[in-house]
N, C-alpha and C positions, 0 to 999 in steps of 0.2 A: 159493828158486829163483835163477837167475842174474839175472833182471831185478830181483828185490827186492834182491839183494845189491848190484847196480849202483846202484839207487836210494838205498840206505842209505849205500854207500861214497861216493857223490857228495856227500851231506850233510856227510860228514867231510872233503871236499876231495879224495877219491881218485878213481881211474878204474876202469872195469870193462870187460872184453871185451864187444864187441857193443853198447856204449853210446856215442852220439855226444856231443860237447860241446854247450853251449847255443848256441854260435855257429852250429852246423849246423842245417839245416832238418829238420823231423820233427814228431811229435806230442808235445805236452807232457803230463806227469803233474802232479797237484796239487802235487807237491814241486818243480816247475819243471824236472824232468829231461826231456831230449829223447830220444825213442826213434825207431827206424827206421820203425815204422808204428803205426797206431792199435790193431792187435790186441795188440801187446806192451804198449802203454800201458794198455789196458783190463784185461789179465791181471794187472798189478801193482797196479792201483788199489785193489782190495778189500783186498789184503795190506797195503799201506801205510796204509790207513785203520784197519785193525785194530791196526797197530803204534802209530798215533797215539792211538787210544782207550786202549790199554794204558798209554801214557805219561801221558795225562790222569788215568787211574785212579790211577796211582802218585803223581801230584802231589796229588790229593785226600787220599790216605792219609797223605801226608807233611805235610798242612796242620795248622793248630792247632785242636785240638778242645776244646770246653767240657766240663769234667769233671762239670758239674751236669746238663746236658740233652743232651750228646752232639753238639751242633751243630758243624759244621766252619767254619773261617774261613781265608782266604788268608794273613793275616799277624797278628802279635802285637797290633798296634794295634787291629784289628777285634775280636779276642778280648777285649782289655782293656775296650773300650767295651761289648761285649755283657755282660761279667761284672757290670757295674753294674746290669743288670736283675735279677740275683739278689741282689747285696749291698745294693742300695739306695743305693750311694755316689753323691754329687752334689758333685763337686769344684770346680765352676765357680760362684763366688759373685757375686751382684749387689751392688756396693758401695753402691748407692743404697738398696735396700729390704731387703737381706739374704737374698733368695730364692736357692735353690741349684738347679743343673741338672746333669744327668749328661752333657751334651754341650756343647761350646763354641758350636756354631751355635744351640742353643736359648737360650743366654745372649745371644748377639748379637741374636736375634729379640726376646727379652724387653726388651732395652735400648731398643727403639723405643717402648715404652710410657712411658719416662721422657723420651726426647729428642723424642717426637712425630714422628719421622722416618717418612715414608710414601713409599718409593721406587717403589711399583708404581702406575702411573697408567692410567686408562681412556682409550683413544684416541678414544672416542666423545664422552664428556662431560667428560673431564679430571679426574674425581674420583680422589683418591689413597688408597692403602691401605698398611698396614704389613706385610701378609702377601700372598703371591701367591695363595693359595687364596681369600682374601677378594675379590681382584680377579676371579678366575675365576667366583665366585658372582655378583658384581655384573654381569658381562657378560650373564648370562641375563636381567637386568632390561631389557636392550635387545632381546634376541632373543625373550624370553617362553618360552624352552624350559625344561621341567621333565621330564627324561627318566626320573626314578625315581618309580614309583607304588606305593602301598601296596595289596597284594592283599586286605586286609581291608576297608578303608573307601574306597579309591580316591583318597585324597589324594596329590598329586604334589609332588615335591621337586626342587630344583636339584642337590643333591649326594646321593650314595649314603650318606654319613655321616649326613646329616639323616634319611634314611629309616630307617637302622639305629636311631637314637635314638627316632624316632617309633614304631617297632614295639614298643618297650618299653611304650608306653601300652596296647597290646593284650595283650601277654604278661605284663605285670606284673614283668618282669625288672628286677632291681636289682643290677647286677654290681659296683658299687663299695662295698666295706664298710670300716667304720672298725675298725682293728686294736685300738683302745683299748676301745670299748664294743660293737662288733659291729653297730651300726646300718648299714643298707644304703641306697644311693642309686642313682637312675637315671642321673644325670649326674656326671661326674668333678668338675666345678666345684662341685657341691653338697657333695661329700665334702670338697673342699679348704676350702670355707667352714666346714663343720662341724668340721674338725680344729682350727681356731683356737680353738674353745671348750675344747679340751683343752690346747693348747700355749701359749695366751695370746700367739700370734704378733702381731708389730707390724702395725698397719694403716696402710700407707704413704700412703694417699690420704685427706686430711682436707678437710672442707668449710670454705671460707674465711668462711662466714657464721656457722655454729653450732658449728664445730669438731669435728663428728662424724667419726670415723675409719672408713674402709672398706677392705676387703681388695683390691678390684678397681677399676680406673679407671672401667669402665662402670657400676659400682654408684654411683659418685660422680655420674656424669652423670644417672642415673635419680633419685637423691636430690635433686639440684638442681632437676629439673623437677617432681618430686612435692611437695616441701616448700616450696621458696622461689620459684621463677620462675613456676610454673604453666604452663610451656610445654607445648604438645601438638602435637608435630611430625608425628604419624602420624594422618592424616585418612581417613575413609571416603569413597570415590569415589561411593558410592551416595547417602548422606544428608548427607555433609559433617561428621559428628561427629568431634571430635578426641580423641586419646588420647596419654598421655605415654609409653606403652610399646607396642612393636610387637605383643607377645603379646596385649595387650588389644584391639587392632584386629583381629587374627586371630580372636579369640573373637567379637567383635562381628559380623564378616562372616557368621558362621554364622546370625545372626538374619535376614539377608537371603536367604541360600540355602536356609534351612530344614533344613540338614544337622544331624543329631544322631548323631555317630559312636560315642557311648558307650552301650551297651545293657546293661540288667540281665538277667543270665542266669536269674534267678528268675521275674520277672514280665513281662519284655520291654519295660519302659518305657525310653525313650531320652532321652539328655541331650546338651546342647551341650558341656559341660565334664566332664572326668574327676572333678574334685573334687565335682561335683554327684552323679555316680554313686556315688562313695565314700560321701558322706553318706547317699544313698538306701539303700545296702546295709545301713546300720545299722538301718533300719526293719525289715529282715528278720532281722538277727542279734540286735537288741536291745542292741548295744554302745553304751555312753555313755562315751567315753574322756576327756572333759573335766570335771574336778571343781572345784567352788568351794572355795577354801582357807579361806573364812570359815565356811560352813555345811555343806560336804560334799556338796551336791547335785550330781548328775551330768547332763551334757548331751551331745547328739549332736554338736554343733558348737561350735567355739570362737568363730566369728563368722559373718557373712553372713546366716543366717536369723534374723530378729528374734525369733520366738516361742520358739525353742529354743536360743539361743546363750548360751554362758558370758559373753561380753562384755556382752550385754544384761542378763543376770541380775546381774552385778557392780554395775550402776547402782542396784539396789535396796539395796545396802549403802553405796555411796559417795554416793548422792543426786544423782549427775550427771544433768543433763537437757539434752543437746546439741541437741535439736530444738525450735527456737523459732518461735512463731507471729509472722509479720511484721505482723499486724494489731493484736493485743492484747499481744504480748510474753510470753505464757504459754509455759512450757517443758515438754517431755516427754522421758521416757527412751527411748521407742520411736517410730520414724518413723510406724508405722501409727496410733499414738495421735494424733499431730499431724494426720495426714490426716483422721481421724474428727472431730477438733476443728474443722477448717477448715469443715466442713459446717454448723457452728452459726452462722457468720458469713453472714447472709442477704445477697443481692445488693444490697438497699437500703442496707445499712450501709457499702458500699464508696463511696469518692469517685466522682464522675461520670466522672473521667478513666480509671477502671478499667473501666468498662462498655464 
């Protein structure tokens, strides 16, 4: 129509009969054209919108398309970065530890683990973080907000990502698989750690006391607390008991709340920890995956339960007796044996100061 022609010709710098200049008064169109009245402006609005949509459609068609998955990108640089998800290319190398990344900003973020730079600070308490998402998670410790809740067990989380990971404990999903041996993992960092057993990758973080090498800096911090310093920075607000790792505190807290989120589908028995449920399931299946390399005997567990663990059984071959009586010095291979022995020391045999 005339109005649409006028609208389009004005974009090109031309004039059209019956169309005023921008300097004149009147009703404006989205394209900034001025019309004699609102009726004319409304009439051309839909037509010009359709023209714009057509132009946008042509731009998408003219964009850069991935030949592997068909996804479109605005420019070559975006397509280049995307292609690395298919090729596995990681051109950005950390000169400190040799780790590679597919994007420069990932390398820049990684470098903070070496420089200890923490540019994101909490305005409430001043604590600093090397990632913005860590700061966002920390802020909820001041507000107490945990907006993401598990529909299965009701547990709440600060981040949606944490809920997604938690759901795998219920579904059993293990989406990260090793391309070398096929073993699957629930967390990506578990897969990364496992891969070092195949690649022999350098362990950049070494303990200054014993020299043990670790893949991640946080593992070094845990190692220092567990083996050398004995530090227990995570304490229970209910009973005051301290722990060297936060996950141990989280598990301990269930003892106060009485919550047992992991239930056996066969007999209905519930457990505080998933590993306890996993071990329990073997009583139904009869599976004994841990074998003694000396005598070939099989066990339900590698450790934890004294009566049926491989670790405990191995002491029958090595003669190790790590549980020592503080009164007479006698040693035992099992803790429950020591506890039974302690009952043989009558109260009269203790020094007066013990009573």
